[in-house]
C-alpha positions as CSV (number, residue, x, y, z in Angstrom):
1,M,20.2,-23.2,-232.5
2,S,21.3,-20.7,-235.0
3,S,23.8,-21.4,-237.8
4,K,26.4,-19.2,-236.1
5,E,26.0,-21.1,-232.8
6,E,26.4,-24.4,-234.7
7,D,29.5,-23.1,-236.5
8,R,31.0,-22.1,-233.1
9,K,30.3,-25.5,-231.6
10,R,32.0,-27.2,-234.6
11,V,35.0,-24.9,-234.3
12,N,35.3,-25.7,-230.6
13,C,35.2,-29.4,-231.4
14,W,37.8,-29.2,-234.1
15,L,40.1,-27.1,-232.0
16,G,39.7,-29.5,-229.1
17,A,40.4,-32.5,-231.4
18,A,43.5,-30.8,-232.8
19,A,44.8,-30.1,-229.3
20,R,44.1,-33.6,-228.2
21,A,45.9,-35.1,-231.2
22,K,49.0,-32.9,-230.5
23,R,48.8,-33.8,-226.8
24,I,48.9,-37.5,-227.6
25,E,51.6,-37.0,-230.1
26,A,53.6,-35.2,-227.4
27,N,53.0,-38.2,-225.1
28,V,51.3,-35.9,-222.4
29,S,48.4,-37.3,-220.5
30,Q,45.3,-35.2,-219.8
31,S,46.3,-35.2,-216.1
32,E,49.8,-34.0,-216.8
33,L,48.4,-31.2,-219.1
34,A,45.9,-30.2,-216.4
35,D,48.7,-30.0,-213.8
36,E,50.8,-27.9,-216.1
37,I,48.1,-25.4,-217.0
38,G,46.6,-25.2,-213.5
39,A,43.3,-27.0,-214.3
40,D,41.7,-30.3,-213.5
41,Q,41.6,-33.3,-215.8
42,A,37.8,-33.0,-216.3
43,Y,38.3,-29.4,-217.6
44,V,40.9,-30.6,-220.1
45,S,38.6,-33.4,-221.2
46,R,35.7,-30.9,-221.8
47,M,38.0,-28.6,-223.8
48,E,39.3,-31.5,-226.0
49,S,35.7,-32.7,-226.6
50,G,34.6,-29.2,-227.6
51,I,32.2,-28.8,-224.7
52,K,34.3,-26.0,-223.1
53,P,35.6,-23.4,-225.5
54,I,39.4,-22.8,-225.3
55,S,40.3,-19.2,-224.5
56,V,43.3,-17.7,-226.3
57,S,45.3,-17.5,-223.1
58,M,44.5,-21.2,-222.3
59,L,45.4,-22.2,-225.8
60,L,48.8,-20.5,-225.5
61,E,49.4,-22.3,-222.2
62,I,48.4,-25.6,-223.7
63,C,50.6,-25.1,-226.7
64,K,53.7,-24.5,-224.5
65,V,53.1,-27.8,-222.7
66,I,52.5,-29.9,-225.9
67,N,55.2,-28.2,-227.8
68,T,53.3,-26.8,-230.7
69,S,52.0,-23.4,-231.8
70,A,48.5,-21.9,-231.7
71,A,49.0,-21.2,-235.4
72,E,49.5,-24.8,-236.1
73,L,46.4,-25.9,-234.3
74,L,44.3,-23.1,-235.9
75,Q,45.5,-24.1,-239.3
76,Q,44.1,-27.6,-238.6
77,V,40.8,-26.0,-237.6
78,E,40.8,-23.8,-240.8
79,R,40.9,-26.9,-243.0
80,H,37.4,-27.8,-241.7
81,V,35.8,-24.4,-242.0
């Protein structure tokens, strides 16, 4: 695996972790989030664990549900890069 691929995987993990932390802070379950964004709970779990990259459109939908901004989540990711 190339260095760029490893970097992308790490960013996906950090973004997923930041989204998970905000979801928990907002007292929203994975199932509730999945219902609100039109996905299943397993998909949310894969995004939060960094297995499934989060698209920009999905990130914006998630942020609406968990009452945060994409900028705030991305700032958390930037701290790790």
